[in-house]
N, C-alpha and C positions, 0 to 999 in steps of 0.2 A: 555145627557142623565140623568134625575133626578132616585133620589133611587126612589122615589115611582112611576114612571113608568117602571124601570126596569124591564125586562122579568127574570124572578128567574131562572135559568137552572143548571142543575147538570150532572157529568161527574165523570168516578171515575180513578186515575190516576195508575200508573205501583206498584208503591205499595199499592194499594188497598183503600186508600182513598179518601173518597167523596171530590170534589171540588165544590165548591157553586158558583157563577157566580161573577162576580164583583161587580153586584148591590146588590146582598143579604149581600156582604162582608163589603161595606159602608154603609149600613142599619146594620150590627153591629156595625161598627167603630159610628153610631153616636149615636146609644143607650148606648155605652161605654161613651160617652162624658155627654149623658143625666143624667145617673147614676152618673159620678164625678157631674154633677153639683147640683144635689141635695144629696150627699152625700152617696149614697147607694153602699156601695165597694162592698157586696151582690150579687148585680146585675150584677158586675164587673165581679167578680169571677166567674159566673154562666156562662160566656161567653169566660172562656179562658179553656183551655186544663190544664189537670192536672199537667203537665210537662211544660207549658210556659216557656218561656225565652221572657223574659224582661229585659230592660237594656237602660241606659239614659247612651249613651257614651261619658261620661265625669269623669273625677275623680278631685275630688276637697273635703278634709276636712271637711271643712263645712257644707257641702250643703248634708245631712245625704240621700238623695233619689237617689243619683248618684250610678250608677254602677251597676254590672250584680246582678239580682234577678230571683230566677228557683221555679217553682212550684206556686201553690196558695198562701201557706204561706207567699211567696217571694212576689209577686204583694200585699197582703195585707199588710207587713211591708214596701212596698214603699208609700201607699196612708197613712200610718199612718206616714212617716218620713214629707211626705210634708204636713201633718196637723198642726203638731208641730214646723214646722219653722215659719210659720204665715199664715194671710186669704189668699188664691187666691182673688183677685180681679176682676179678667178678665180672662176668660177662654174663646174664641171665634174661634169654628171650619170656617174659611174662605173659603178653599177651598178642595177637595177631588179627587184624582185619582185614577187611577187601571190601571193595563196591562192584558194581556191575561192570566195571573195565576191566576187570583182574588186575588193578593197584591191592598193593599189600602195604597196611601201617603196620608198626609193631612197636609194643612199649617194653625196655630191657632195661632192667638194675643193672649199670657198670661201674665197677672201682678200679683205680689203678694205684701205682705210689711212684712219684716223680724220684727216679733215680738222680737228679743230681740237687734235689733238695729233700729227698726222705720223706715228702708230706704224702698224707695218703688220701684219697677225694672217692668220696662214694655216694653216686646219685643216678636219676633216673634220664634215658637217652630215649629219641624217638625216633624210627625210620621211616621212611615214606618211598618205596618201590614202585618202579614204573616197569613195565617188561613190555619185548618185541620180539615173537619168534620165538617165544617160551628163554629166553635171555634176560637179563638185565640192563636197560637199556638208560633208567635214571633214577639216582640214587638223592634222596635231601636226608640230612641230619642233625638233630639239635638237642642240644646239653647244657650243662648247666658251667656256662661261661667264666662268672664267678669263682666257681670251685676251680675251675680250671687253670685260670690267672693266678689264682689264691698259691695253689701247691706248686707251680711253675715258677715262679718268684721268691728267690732266697730270700 
């Protein structure tokens, strides 16, 4: 089933939050990736909750986008840190999957060139998205930290 042919349904969970269908949540993830590709951080921020929990599950001092971020200001600082590190040369979502709760998992091909060292990195990346009331409330990202560390080390 593709996002364009998915039936969009909603339900309300015990906490009173609207649960969007997996198809709608996949579409929201696609919109975020399109906004990233065009450098439109404001469009990304419009699709996250005010209290979003956003994190790359890694910790390397040389990678300023790693670590936990909270709220829209935290997400904005995440994208600012990526932008300062160097140009993204590839960002291609290759596959989307979802579960019955509407969570979305995405497999991505990602590459960048570190401005400080000139080194190029190409890797696979994984994103896990949770949603509340049609917006992203939780993000976890994993990537090849060894490659990132090598590219950022002079």
